[in-house]
C-alpha positions as CSV (number, residue, x, y, z in Angstrom):
1,M,26.2,-19.4,18.7
2,R,22.6,-18.7,19.8
3,R,23.4,-15.1,20.8
4,R,25.2,-14.5,17.5
5,K,22.2,-15.8,15.6
6,C,19.8,-13.7,17.7
7,G,22.0,-10.7,17.2
8,R,22.1,-11.1,13.4
9,W,18.3,-11.7,13.4
10,R,17.7,-8.5,15.5
11,G,20.0,-6.5,13.1
12,W,18.1,-7.8,10.1
13,W,14.8,-7.1,11.7
14,R,15.9,-3.5,12.6
15,M,17.0,-2.9,9.0
16,A,13.8,-4.5,7.6
17,N,11.7,-2.1,9.8
18,I,13.7,0.9,8.7
19,E,13.4,-0.1,5.0
20,Q,9.7,-0.7,5.3
21,A,9.0,2.5,7.2
22,T,11.0,4.5,4.6
23,T,9.3,2.8,1.7
24,F,5.9,3.2,3.3
25,A,6.5,6.9,3.9
26,L,7.8,7.6,0.4
27,I,5.1,5.6,-1.4
28,S,2.4,7.1,0.8
29,F,3.6,10.6,0.0
30,V,3.7,9.9,-3.8
31,T,0.3,8.2,-3.7
32,I,-1.3,11.1,-1.9
33,V,0.1,13.6,-4.3
34,F,-1.0,11.7,-7.4
35,T,-4.4,10.8,-6.1
36,S,-4.9,14.5,-5.1
37,M,-3.9,15.5,-8.6
38,I,-6.3,13.0,-10.2
39,A,-9.2,14.1,-7.9
40,Y,-8.5,17.8,-8.7
41,S,-8.4,17.2,-12.4
42,T,-11.5,15.0,-12.6
43,V,-14.1,15.8,-10.0
44,Y,-13.0,19.0,-8.1
45,G,-15.7,21.6,-8.1
46,R,-18.5,19.3,-9.2
47,P,-21.6,19.6,-7.0
48,D,-22.6,16.0,-7.7
49,V,-19.5,14.3,-6.2
50,P,-20.7,11.7,-3.7
51,Q,-19.1,11.8,-0.2
52,T,-18.6,8.0,-0.3
53,V,-16.3,5.6,-2.1
54,D,-18.5,6.0,-5.2
55,F,-16.4,9.0,-6.1
56,I,-13.8,6.5,-7.4
57,R,-16.4,5.3,-9.9
58,L,-17.0,8.9,-10.9
59,Q,-13.2,9.5,-11.3
60,G,-12.9,6.5,-13.6
61,E,-15.8,7.6,-15.7
62,Q,-14.3,11.1,-16.0
63,M,-11.0,9.6,-17.0
64,Q,-12.8,7.5,-19.7
65,L,-14.4,10.7,-21.1
66,Q,-11.1,12.8,-20.9
67,V,-8.5,10.2,-22.0
68,G,-10.3,7.1,-23.3
69,A,-12.3,4.1,-22.2
70,W,-9.2,2.1,-21.6
71,F,-7.8,4.6,-19.1
72,G,-10.7,4.5,-16.7
73,L,-10.6,0.8,-16.8
74,L,-6.9,0.8,-16.1
75,Y,-7.5,3.1,-13.2
76,W,-10.0,0.7,-11.6
77,I,-7.8,-2.3,-12.2
78,I,-4.7,-0.7,-10.7
79,G,-6.7,0.4,-7.7
80,A,-8.1,-3.1,-7.1
81,L,-4.6,-4.7,-7.5
82,S,-3.1,-2.1,-5.1
83,L,-5.7,-2.9,-2.4
84,F,-5.1,-6.7,-3.0
85,A,-1.3,-6.3,-2.7
86,A,-1.6,-4.2,0.5
87,A,-3.8,-6.9,2.1
88,L,-1.4,-9.7,0.9
89,W,1.5,-7.8,2.3
90,Q,-0.2,-7.5,5.7
91,L,-0.8,-11.2,5.8
92,Q,2.8,-11.9,4.9
93,L,4.1,-9.7,7.7
94,R,1.9,-11.5,10.2
95,F,3.0,-14.9,9.0
96,V,6.7,-13.9,9.1
97,S,6.5,-12.4,12.5
98,R,4.6,-15.3,14.0
99,H,6.9,-17.8,12.4
100,N,10.0,-16.2,13.7
101,C,8.6,-15.7,17.2
102,R,7.7,-19.4,17.4
103,S,11.1,-20.5,16.3
104,S,13.0,-22.5,18.9
105,E,16.0,-20.2,18.8
106,L,14.3,-16.8,19.1
107,P,12.2,-16.7,22.3
108,S,15.3,-16.8,24.5
109,C,17.0,-13.9,22.7
């Protein structure tokens, strides 16, 4: 019984790792493409672009000028929510892995 549960858990964990790696790679690629397009269309070629995180503020301001005030604000909100979601996901993974490793059934697998 214990071996069967451990085998099922290992199979689930393997599939979860594959799914997460695939999703991470796809989302990373799409995000890099879109953020590169945004940077190119808003701040590329400007001599006053800061070499710090402040360029995000400048991008938002350019989007407000080009599209509308709401779009720059939306850009900043989505960025903040994305960073929060990534941090929350990391905490969730740590909790799940620690919880499963401390389970009475799994250390002997």
